[in-house]
Every structure is written in structure tokens, then in C-alpha cells.
C-alpha positions as CSV (number, residue, x, y, z in Angstrom):
1,M,1.1,12.1,24.2
2,E,-1.3,14.0,26.1
3,M,-5.1,11.6,25.6
4,W,-5.9,15.6,23.8
5,M,-3.6,14.7,21.3
6,K,-4.7,10.6,20.0
7,I,-7.7,11.7,20.3
8,L,-7.3,14.7,17.5
9,S,-5.1,12.4,16.2
10,A,-7.3,9.3,15.4
11,L,-10.2,12.0,14.4
12,F,-8.7,13.5,11.4
13,L,-7.4,10.1,10.5
14,G,-10.1,8.7,10.3
15,L,-12.0,11.7,8.1
16,M,-8.9,11.5,5.9
17,L,-10.3,7.8,5.5
18,I,-13.6,8.9,4.8
19,A,-12.8,11.6,1.7
20,L,-10.3,9.4,0.8
21,L,-13.1,5.8,-0.4
22,P,-15.0,8.1,-2.6
23,R,-11.5,8.1,-4.8
24,A,-11.2,4.2,-4.3
25,K,-13.8,3.2,-5.3
26,A,-13.6,5.9,-8.5
27,M,-10.3,4.4,-9.6
28,M,-11.7,0.8,-8.9
29,E,-14.6,1.4,-11.1
30,T,-12.4,2.6,-14.3
31,S,-9.0,0.6,-13.5
32,P,-8.0,-2.2,-16.3
33,N,-8.4,-5.6,-15.7
34,A,-5.3,-7.7,-15.5
35,G,-4.3,-9.0,-18.5
36,P,-2.5,-13.0,-18.9
37,G,1.4,-11.9,-18.8
38,D,0.6,-8.6,-15.7
39,W,0.9,-11.1,-12.7
40,R,4.2,-12.1,-13.6
41,S,5.9,-7.9,-14.0
42,A,3.8,-8.0,-10.7
43,L,6.4,-10.5,-9.1
44,L,9.7,-9.8,-11.0
45,P,9.9,-6.8,-9.0
46,I,8.6,-8.6,-5.4
47,A,10.8,-11.3,-5.6
48,A,14.0,-9.2,-6.4
49,V,13.4,-7.2,-3.5
50,I,13.8,-10.7,-1.7
51,G,16.4,-11.8,-3.5
52,F,18.3,-8.3,-2.4
53,V,17.4,-8.8,1.2
54,I,18.7,-12.8,1.8
55,F,21.9,-11.6,0.4
56,L,22.2,-8.6,2.6
57,M,21.2,-10.8,5.6
58,A,23.9,-13.0,4.1
59,V,26.5,-10.5,4.5
60,V,26.2,-9.6,7.4
């Protein structure tokens, strides 16, 4: 890639980050607090994916 294309890509990514920061802040302020059973609900799909990857590695 030419140098000007890298510079334009970096500028675009920086502008996109600046544009998304206010929305991310608003989402953090209005999101509900985590309850006692929420961690289990989040860890279950992650554990399933890790188990599936380990299964695929064992098969090959």
C-alpha cells in the first residue's frame, strides 16, 4: 500500500473512533447493572466455544 493510503486509513479510523466515543459513553451510562447470575450467563457461551475449539484440535 502506498504511503498516502496508509495515512488516509489512519485518519479515517481516528475519526470513526472520535465519532463513536460519545455513543459508547451514553451506552455505558444507561446500561443496567450486573446481577448475581449474569456472570454465569456470560461464561457459559465462552466455555462452550473453548470446549468446541479443544474438541476440534483433538480431532485433527
